[in-house]
N, CA, C and O atoms as CSV, one atom per row, in Angstrom:
chain,resi,resn,atom,element,x,y,z
A,1,MET,N,N,6.035,-6.011,-28.207
A,1,MET,CA,C,6.048,-6.891,-26.675
A,1,MET,C,C,6.670,-5.286,-25.926
A,1,MET,O,O,7.342,-4.448,-26.528
A,2,ALA,N,N,6.234,-5.214,-24.574
A,2,ALA,CA,C,6.850,-4.305,-23.781
A,2,ALA,C,C,7.816,-4.701,-22.844
A,2,ALA,O,O,7.596,-5.775,-22.283
A,3,LYS,N,N,8.995,-3.990,-22.494
A,3,LYS,CA,C,9.581,-4.073,-21.802
A,3,LYS,C,C,10.008,-3.930,-20.377
A,3,LYS,O,O,10.292,-2.769,-20.085
A,4,LYS,N,N,10.146,-4.919,-19.284
A,4,LYS,CA,C,10.082,-4.418,-17.946
A,4,LYS,C,C,11.233,-2.994,-17.837
A,4,LYS,O,O,12.274,-2.859,-18.480
A,5,ASP,N,N,10.739,-2.200,-16.979
A,5,ASP,CA,C,11.695,-1.195,-16.753
A,5,ASP,C,C,12.217,-0.935,-15.544
A,5,ASP,O,O,12.842,0.048,-15.146
A,6,LYS,N,N,11.855,-2.041,-14.942
A,6,LYS,CA,C,12.728,-2.047,-13.560
A,6,LYS,C,C,12.970,-3.204,-12.839
A,6,LYS,O,O,12.177,-4.146,-12.835
A,7,VAL,N,N,14.278,-3.191,-12.073
A,7,VAL,CA,C,15.036,-4.475,-11.977
A,7,VAL,C,C,14.414,-4.891,-10.562
A,7,VAL,O,O,14.134,-4.137,-9.631
A,8,LYS,N,N,14.275,-6.197,-10.630
A,8,LYS,CA,C,14.288,-6.645,-8.501
A,8,LYS,C,C,15.436,-6.658,-8.449
A,8,LYS,O,O,16.227,-6.998,-9.328
A,9,ILE,N,N,15.697,-6.177,-7.102
A,9,ILE,CA,C,16.899,-5.971,-6.018
A,9,ILE,C,C,16.365,-6.654,-5.110
A,9,ILE,O,O,15.430,-6.163,-4.478
A,10,LEU,N,N,16.930,-8.236,-4.764
A,10,LEU,CA,C,16.572,-8.874,-3.827
A,10,LEU,C,C,17.895,-8.694,-2.930
A,10,LEU,O,O,19.021,-8.502,-3.388
A,11,GLY,N,N,17.399,-8.833,-0.942
A,11,GLY,CA,C,18.360,-8.388,-0.273
A,11,GLY,C,C,18.282,-6.969,0.281
A,11,GLY,O,O,18.843,-6.720,1.348
A,12,GLU,N,N,17.572,-5.964,-0.431
A,12,GLU,CA,C,17.760,-4.876,-0.202
A,12,GLU,C,C,17.120,-4.428,1.126
A,12,GLU,O,O,15.980,-4.798,1.406
A,13,GLU,N,N,17.916,-3.549,2.041
A,13,GLU,CA,C,17.393,-2.960,3.102
A,13,GLU,C,C,16.665,-2.168,2.730
A,13,GLU,O,O,16.681,-1.426,1.748
A,14,TRP,N,N,15.679,-2.374,3.896
A,14,TRP,CA,C,14.562,-1.236,3.835
A,14,TRP,C,C,14.478,-0.895,5.110
A,14,TRP,O,O,14.071,-1.755,5.891
A,15,SER,N,N,14.828,0.383,5.597
A,15,SER,CA,C,15.071,0.668,6.909
A,15,SER,C,C,13.334,1.404,7.091
A,15,SER,O,O,12.414,1.540,6.284
A,16,ASP,N,N,13.435,1.631,8.037
A,16,ASP,CA,C,12.002,2.224,8.869
A,16,ASP,C,C,11.820,3.792,8.052
A,16,ASP,O,O,10.886,4.203,7.364
A,17,GLU,N,N,13.062,4.424,8.426
A,17,GLU,CA,C,12.513,5.388,7.240
A,17,GLU,C,C,12.164,5.423,5.847
A,17,GLU,O,O,11.383,6.162,5.247
A,18,ARG,N,N,12.787,4.619,5.506
A,18,ARG,CA,C,12.479,4.086,3.823
A,18,ARG,C,C,11.048,3.743,3.457
A,18,ARG,O,O,10.443,4.140,2.461
A,19,VAL,N,N,10.544,2.846,4.532
A,19,VAL,CA,C,9.236,2.617,4.562
A,19,VAL,C,C,8.437,3.538,5.253
A,19,VAL,O,O,7.233,3.379,5.054
A,20,LYS,N,N,8.710,4.345,5.915
A,20,LYS,CA,C,7.913,5.635,6.223
A,20,LYS,C,C,7.841,6.723,5.301
A,20,LYS,O,O,7.031,7.637,5.454
A,21,GLY,N,N,8.964,6.649,3.981
A,21,GLY,CA,C,8.850,7.546,3.429
A,21,GLY,C,C,7.714,7.269,2.094
A,21,GLY,O,O,7.855,7.956,1.083
A,22,PHE,N,N,6.955,6.563,2.138
A,22,PHE,CA,C,5.737,6.460,0.835
A,22,PHE,C,C,4.679,7.274,1.918
A,22,PHE,O,O,3.607,7.666,1.458
A,23,LEU,N,N,4.896,7.440,2.899
A,23,LEU,CA,C,3.724,8.352,3.352
A,23,LEU,C,C,3.931,9.588,3.057
A,23,LEU,O,O,3.235,10.430,3.625
A,24,ASN,N,N,4.647,9.885,2.373
A,24,ASN,CA,C,4.654,11.514,1.746
A,24,ASN,C,C,4.797,11.745,0.404
A,24,ASN,O,O,5.353,12.664,-0.196
A,25,THR,N,N,4.191,10.737,0.010
A,25,THR,CA,C,3.472,10.384,-1.733
A,25,THR,C,C,2.582,11.150,-1.746
A,25,THR,O,O,1.851,11.328,-0.772
A,26,ARG,N,N,2.449,11.848,-3.021
A,26,ARG,CA,C,1.298,12.865,-2.937
A,26,ARG,C,C,0.437,12.353,-4.313
A,26,ARG,O,O,0.971,12.120,-5.397
A,27,ALA,N,N,-0.843,12.246,-4.058
A,27,ALA,CA,C,-1.584,12.043,-5.048
A,27,ALA,C,C,-1.840,12.991,-6.326
A,27,ALA,O,O,-1.292,14.093,-6.358
A,28,VAL,N,N,-2.543,12.629,-7.214
A,28,VAL,CA,C,-2.488,13.649,-8.458
A,28,VAL,C,C,-4.000,13.506,-8.989
A,28,VAL,O,O,-4.826,12.759,-8.465
A,29,ASP,N,N,-4.267,14.392,-10.191
A,29,ASP,CA,C,-6.138,14.185,-10.693
A,29,ASP,C,C,-6.914,14.008,-9.286
A,29,ASP,O,O,-7.582,12.987,-9.127
A,30,GLY,N,N,-6.856,14.797,-8.454
A,30,GLY,CA,C,-7.868,14.558,-7.701
A,30,GLY,C,C,-8.368,13.099,-6.635
A,30,GLY,O,O,-9.491,12.904,-6.170
A,31,GLU,N,N,-7.254,12.314,-6.484
A,31,GLU,CA,C,-7.254,11.109,-6.050
A,31,GLU,C,C,-7.160,11.547,-4.685
A,31,GLU,O,O,-6.719,12.608,-4.242
A,32,SER,N,N,-7.687,10.476,-4.046
A,32,SER,CA,C,-7.911,10.744,-2.371
A,32,SER,C,C,-6.084,10.274,-1.980
A,32,SER,O,O,-5.592,9.198,-2.319
A,33,GLU,N,N,-5.477,11.164,-1.362
A,33,GLU,CA,C,-4.516,11.187,-1.134
A,33,GLU,C,C,-3.895,9.769,-0.004
A,33,GLU,O,O,-2.848,9.131,0.100
A,34,ASP,N,N,-4.861,9.784,0.490
A,34,ASP,CA,C,-4.478,8.351,1.873
A,34,ASP,C,C,-4.779,7.457,1.051
A,34,ASP,O,O,-4.134,6.427,1.249
A,35,PHE,N,N,-5.827,7.379,-0.200
A,35,PHE,CA,C,-5.849,6.188,-0.919
A,35,PHE,C,C,-4.729,5.825,-2.040
A,35,PHE,O,O,-4.438,4.655,-2.293
A,36,HIS,N,N,-4.236,6.736,-2.571
A,36,HIS,CA,C,-2.927,6.804,-3.357
A,36,HIS,C,C,-1.769,6.464,-2.351
A,36,HIS,O,O,-1.260,5.369,-2.593
A,37,ILE,N,N,-1.430,6.884,-1.681
A,37,ILE,CA,C,-0.110,6.420,-0.211
A,37,ILE,C,C,-0.594,4.902,-0.498
A,37,ILE,O,O,0.092,4.213,-1.253
A,38,LEU,N,N,-1.688,4.402,0.052
A,38,LEU,CA,C,-1.638,3.367,0.474
A,38,LEU,C,C,-1.611,2.049,-0.863
A,38,LEU,O,O,-1.132,0.924,-0.720
A,39,LEU,N,N,-2.242,2.578,-2.075
A,39,LEU,CA,C,-1.608,2.079,-3.673
A,39,LEU,C,C,-0.537,1.834,-3.292
A,39,LEU,O,O,-0.140,0.905,-2.589
A,40,THR,N,N,0.162,2.951,-3.900
A,40,THR,CA,C,1.488,2.952,-3.930
A,40,THR,C,C,2.036,1.989,-2.906
A,40,THR,O,O,2.416,0.912,-3.365
A,41,ALA,N,N,2.136,2.154,-1.741
A,41,ALA,CA,C,2.877,0.903,-1.160
A,41,ALA,C,C,2.105,-0.638,-1.084
A,41,ALA,O,O,2.377,-1.467,-0.216
A,42,TYR,N,N,1.473,-0.767,-1.761
A,42,TYR,CA,C,1.017,-2.162,-2.010
A,42,TYR,C,C,1.690,-2.387,-3.326
A,42,TYR,O,O,2.210,-3.484,-3.527
A,43,ARG,N,N,1.731,-1.460,-4.238
A,43,ARG,CA,C,2.532,-1.911,-5.361
A,43,ARG,C,C,4.048,-1.805,-5.303
A,43,ARG,O,O,4.810,-2.643,-5.785
A,44,GLY,N,N,4.432,-0.639,-4.635
A,44,GLY,CA,C,5.929,-1.001,-4.465
A,44,GLY,C,C,6.626,-2.246,-3.390
A,44,GLY,O,O,7.833,-2.472,-3.465
A,45,MET,N,N,6.044,-2.753,-2.736
A,45,MET,CA,C,6.187,-3.188,-1.217
A,45,MET,C,C,6.016,-4.747,-1.089
A,45,MET,O,O,4.870,-5.180,-1.210
A,46,GLU,N,N,6.988,-5.585,-0.868
A,46,GLU,CA,C,6.582,-7.449,-0.513
A,46,GLU,C,C,5.748,-7.165,0.856
A,46,GLU,O,O,5.763,-6.089,1.453
A,47,ALA,N,N,5.023,-8.314,1.244
A,47,ALA,CA,C,3.936,-8.267,1.938
A,47,ALA,C,C,4.726,-7.889,3.447
A,47,ALA,O,O,4.148,-7.108,4.202
A,48,GLU,N,N,5.824,-8.370,3.776
A,48,GLU,CA,C,6.208,-8.043,5.159
A,48,GLU,C,C,6.513,-6.136,5.082
A,48,GLU,O,O,5.781,-5.455,5.800
A,49,LYS,N,N,7.280,-5.610,4.452
A,49,LYS,CA,C,7.515,-4.552,3.735
A,49,LYS,C,C,6.079,-3.415,4.036
A,49,LYS,O,O,6.080,-2.266,4.476
A,50,PHE,N,N,5.097,-4.179,3.652
A,50,PHE,CA,C,4.113,-3.546,3.562
A,50,PHE,C,C,2.912,-3.464,4.964
A,50,PHE,O,O,2.153,-2.585,5.372
A,51,SER,N,N,3.205,-4.762,5.362
A,51,SER,CA,C,2.812,-4.963,6.906
A,51,SER,C,C,3.402,-3.882,8.003
A,51,SER,O,O,2.769,-3.324,8.899
A,52,ARG,N,N,4.681,-3.762,7.699
A,52,ARG,CA,C,5.281,-2.560,8.462
A,52,ARG,C,C,4.785,-1.488,8.136
A,52,ARG,O,O,4.461,-0.828,9.124
A,53,PHE,N,N,4.414,-0.634,6.439
A,53,PHE,CA,C,4.384,0.413,6.247
A,53,PHE,C,C,2.932,0.434,7.058
A,53,PHE,O,O,2.819,1.433,7.768
A,54,VAL,N,N,1.976,-0.336,7.084
A,54,VAL,CA,C,0.571,-0.070,7.462
A,54,VAL,C,C,0.479,0.055,8.851
A,54,VAL,O,O,-0.635,0.423,9.224
A,55,ARG,N,N,1.462,-0.171,9.904
A,55,ARG,CA,C,1.784,0.256,11.437
A,55,ARG,C,C,1.756,1.828,10.832
A,55,ARG,O,O,0.800,2.594,10.949
A,56,PHE,N,N,2.969,2.113,10.191
A,56,PHE,CA,C,3.129,3.523,10.260
A,56,PHE,C,C,2.018,4.491,9.677
A,56,PHE,O,O,1.803,5.649,10.036
A,57,TYR,N,N,1.339,3.743,8.670
A,57,TYR,CA,C,-0.131,4.692,7.963
A,57,TYR,C,C,-1.046,5.133,9.444
A,57,TYR,O,O,-1.184,6.203,10.036
A,58,VAL,N,N,-1.495,3.941,9.652
A,58,VAL,CA,C,-2.471,4.017,11.002
A,58,VAL,C,C,-1.616,5.153,12.066
A,58,VAL,O,O,-2.134,6.203,12.444
A,59,GLU,N,N,-0.669,4.851,12.326
A,59,GLU,CA,C,0.185,5.841,13.852
A,59,GLU,C,C,0.223,6.925,13.029
A,59,GLU,O,O,0.198,7.846,13.846
A,60,ALA,N,N,0.274,7.513,11.750
A,60,ALA,CA,C,0.260,8.653,11.260
A,60,ALA,C,C,-1.237,9.530,11.473
A,60,ALA,O,O,-1.342,10.729,11.733
A,61,GLY,N,N,-2.317,8.549,11.279
A,61,GLY,CA,C,-3.334,8.968,11.159
A,61,GLY,C,C,-4.295,9.159,9.854
A,61,GLY,O,O,-5.258,9.885,9.606
A,62,ARG,N,N,-3.568,8.155,9.135
A,62,ARG,CA,C,-4.501,8.301,8.083
A,62,ARG,C,C,-5.233,7.416,7.748
A,62,ARG,O,O,-5.188,6.492,8.560
A,63,ASP,N,N,-6.132,7.183,6.646
A,63,ASP,CA,C,-7.588,6.414,6.688
A,63,ASP,C,C,-7.035,4.827,5.952
A,63,ASP,O,O,-6.502,4.670,4.854
A,64,ILE,N,N,-7.266,4.138,6.640
A,64,ILE,CA,C,-7.525,2.472,5.819
A,64,ILE,C,C,-8.402,2.313,4.831
A,64,ILE,O,O,-8.329,1.658,3.792
A,65,ASN,N,N,-9.528,3.220,5.426
A,65,ASN,CA,C,-10.617,2.577,4.806
A,65,ASN,C,C,-10.715,3.884,3.527
A,65,ASN,O,O,-11.855,4.059,3.096
A,66,ALA,N,N,-9.768,4.647,3.013
A,66,ALA,CA,C,-9.890,5.280,2.168
A,66,ALA,C,C,-9.964,4.898,0.611
A,66,ALA,O,O,-9.279,4.075,0.005
A,67,THR,N,N,-10.885,5.643,0.185
A,67,THR,CA,C,-11.524,5.228,-1.443
A,67,THR,C,C,-10.747,5.606,-2.435
A,67,THR,O,O,-10.213,6.672,-2.128
A,68,ASN,N,N,-10.331,5.129,-3.796
A,68,ASN,CA,C,-10.402,5.661,-4.905
A,68,ASN,C,C,-11.621,6.641,-5.693
A,68,ASN,O,O,-12.725,6.837,-5.186
A,69,GLN,N,N,-11.278,7.091,-6.750
A,69,GLN,CA,C,-12.779,7.735,-7.470
A,69,GLN,C,C,-13.716,6.666,-7.816
A,69,GLN,O,O,-14.680,7.058,-8.474
A,70,ARG,N,N,-13.680,5.226,-7.502
A,70,ARG,CA,C,-14.791,4.672,-7.961
A,70,ARG,C,C,-15.470,4.010,-6.738
A,70,ARG,O,O,-16.234,3.047,-6.795
A,71,GLY,N,N,-15.105,4.623,-5.702
A,71,GLY,CA,C,-15.355,4.105,-4.494
A,71,GLY,C,C,-14.980,2.902,-3.833
A,71,GLY,O,O,-15.713,2.331,-3.025
A,72,GLU,N,N,-13.802,2.495,-4.179
A,72,GLU,CA,C,-12.553,0.893,-3.960
A,72,GLU,C,C,-12.048,1.258,-2.820
A,72,GLU,O,O,-11.838,2.464,-2.692
A,73,THR,N,N,-11.759,0.485,-1.847
A,73,THR,CA,C,-10.952,0.395,-1.079
A,73,THR,C,C,-9.917,-0.261,-1.349
A,73,THR,O,O,-10.034,-1.056,-2.281
A,74,LEU,N,N,-8.475,-0.165,-0.609
A,74,LEU,CA,C,-7.684,-0.882,-1.354
A,74,LEU,C,C,-7.853,-2.332,-0.494
A,74,LEU,O,O,-7.494,-3.343,-1.098
A,75,GLN,N,N,-8.203,-2.439,0.424
A,75,GLN,CA,C,-8.855,-4.310,1.069
A,75,GLN,C,C,-9.744,-4.668,-0.096
A,75,GLN,O,O,-9.509,-5.800,-0.517
A,76,HIS,N,N,-10.784,-3.963,-0.791
A,76,HIS,CA,C,-11.079,-4.749,-2.215
A,76,HIS,C,C,-10.866,-4.563,-3.279
A,76,HIS,O,O,-11.675,-4.816,-4.171
A,77,ILE,N,N,-9.497,-3.974,-3.504
A,77,ILE,CA,C,-8.641,-4.472,-5.044
A,77,ILE,C,C,-7.818,-5.101,-4.242
A,77,ILE,O,O,-7.487,-5.756,-5.231
A,78,VAL,N,N,-7.156,-5.543,-3.392
A,78,VAL,CA,C,-6.385,-6.279,-2.884
A,78,VAL,C,C,-6.996,-7.999,-3.117
A,78,VAL,O,O,-6.421,-8.969,-3.613
A,79,SER,N,N,-8.479,-7.854,-2.489
A,79,SER,CA,C,-9.155,-9.090,-2.601
A,79,SER,C,C,-9.278,-9.675,-3.912
A,79,SER,O,O,-9.284,-10.903,-3.991
A,80,GLN,N,N,-9.388,-8.885,-5.077
A,80,GLN,CA,C,-9.076,-9.489,-6.168
A,80,GLN,C,C,-7.884,-10.163,-7.016
A,80,GLN,O,O,-7.676,-10.774,-8.064
A,81,HIS,N,N,-7.368,-9.755,-6.108
A,81,HIS,CA,C,-5.440,-10.352,-6.618
A,81,HIS,C,C,-5.243,-11.858,-5.899
A,81,HIS,O,O,-5.714,-12.431,-4.916
A,82,ALA,N,N,-4.353,-12.141,-6.870
A,82,ALA,CA,C,-4.036,-13.869,-6.160
A,82,ALA,C,C,-2.795,-13.746,-5.401
A,82,ALA,O,O,-1.906,-13.083,-5.936
A,83,CYS,N,N,-2.612,-14.157,-4.485
A,83,CYS,CA,C,-1.464,-14.312,-3.434
A,83,CYS,C,C,-1.607,-12.922,-2.638
A,83,CYS,O,O,-0.660,-12.160,-2.445
A,84,ASN,N,N,-2.766,-12.727,-2.255
A,84,ASN,CA,C,-2.684,-11.332,-1.549
A,84,ASN,C,C,-3.152,-11.669,-0.059
A,84,ASN,O,O,-3.695,-10.797,0.619
A,85,LYS,N,N,-2.980,-12.648,0.314
A,85,LYS,CA,C,-3.642,-13.083,2.211
A,85,LYS,C,C,-2.523,-11.772,2.613
A,85,LYS,O,O,-2.870,-10.591,2.571
A,86,GLU,N,N,-1.222,-12.203,2.977
A,86,GLU,CA,C,-0.452,-11.454,3.488
A,86,GLU,C,C,-1.302,-9.712,3.390
A,86,GLU,O,O,-1.893,-9.153,4.314
A,87,TYR,N,N,-1.093,-9.181,1.952
A,87,TYR,CA,C,-1.729,-7.759,2.455
A,87,TYR,C,C,-2.750,-7.553,2.759
A,87,TYR,O,O,-3.088,-6.413,3.078
A,88,LYS,N,N,-3.593,-8.583,2.765
A,88,LYS,CA,C,-5.136,-8.336,3.125
A,88,LYS,C,C,-5.170,-8.245,4.475
A,88,LYS,O,O,-5.731,-7.390,5.161
A,89,ASP,N,N,-4.240,-9.612,4.964
A,89,ASP,CA,C,-3.997,-9.748,6.499
A,89,ASP,C,C,-3.699,-8.015,6.977
A,89,ASP,O,O,-4.544,-7.267,7.469
A,90,ALA,N,N,-2.732,-7.785,6.768
A,90,ALA,CA,C,-2.452,-6.740,7.275
A,90,ALA,C,C,-3.188,-5.152,7.297
A,90,ALA,O,O,-3.106,-4.133,7.983
A,91,LEU,N,N,-4.034,-5.689,5.959
A,91,LEU,CA,C,-5.293,-4.490,5.691
A,91,LEU,C,C,-6.178,-4.482,7.199
A,91,LEU,O,O,-6.496,-3.558,7.949
A,92,ALA,N,N,-6.371,-5.731,7.244
A,92,ALA,CA,C,-7.866,-6.132,8.112
A,92,ALA,C,C,-7.401,-5.695,9.692
A,92,ALA,O,O,-8.102,-5.136,10.536
A,93,GLN,N,N,-5.802,-6.194,9.823
A,93,GLN,CA,C,-5.488,-6.077,11.290
A,93,GLN,C,C,-5.221,-4.610,11.562
A,93,GLN,O,O,-4.941,-4.274,12.713
A,94,ALA,N,N,-5.284,-3.731,10.613
A,94,ALA,CA,C,-5.674,-2.166,10.765
A,94,ALA,C,C,-6.553,-1.854,10.944
A,94,ALA,O,O,-6.663,-0.679,11.295
A,95,GLY,N,N,-7.939,-2.815,10.806
A,95,GLY,CA,C,-9.309,-1.835,10.641
A,95,GLY,C,C,-9.806,-1.820,9.147
A,95,GLY,O,O,-10.749,-1.048,8.979
A,96,ALA,N,N,-9.497,-2.320,8.316
A,96,ALA,CA,C,-9.816,-2.380,7.058
A,96,ALA,C,C,-10.987,-2.928,6.887
A,96,ALA,O,O,-11.132,-4.148,6.966
A,97,ASN,N,N,-12.094,-2.000,6.599
A,97,ASN,CA,C,-13.719,-3.141,6.025
A,97,ASN,C,C,-12.998,-4.332,4.885
A,97,ASN,O,O,-12.003,-4.377,4.161
A,98,SER,N,N,-13.772,-4.926,5.115
A,98,SER,CA,C,-13.740,-5.826,3.653
A,98,SER,C,C,-14.385,-6.113,2.855
A,98,SER,O,O,-13.957,-6.808,1.934
């Protein structure tokens, strides 16, 4: 049986600088850097923090409709997950295609 390797920390402070730090994420294996940054933020942030991040992402001139190597946008991927409304809304408000 697989063991969780991360401990969830509640009440941890996420300053704007920390949220913006995800903009420095680098892609590997030829994946679109913009898509990789969005995906990493989605996987690593609660909805409220992700919503803040998306604003910084767009302000930095990043592509909200960037795709992975299969041609999927993050909005497409998020739409397939349960409990996604806040993430999906944040992407839509930033101009992500459905």
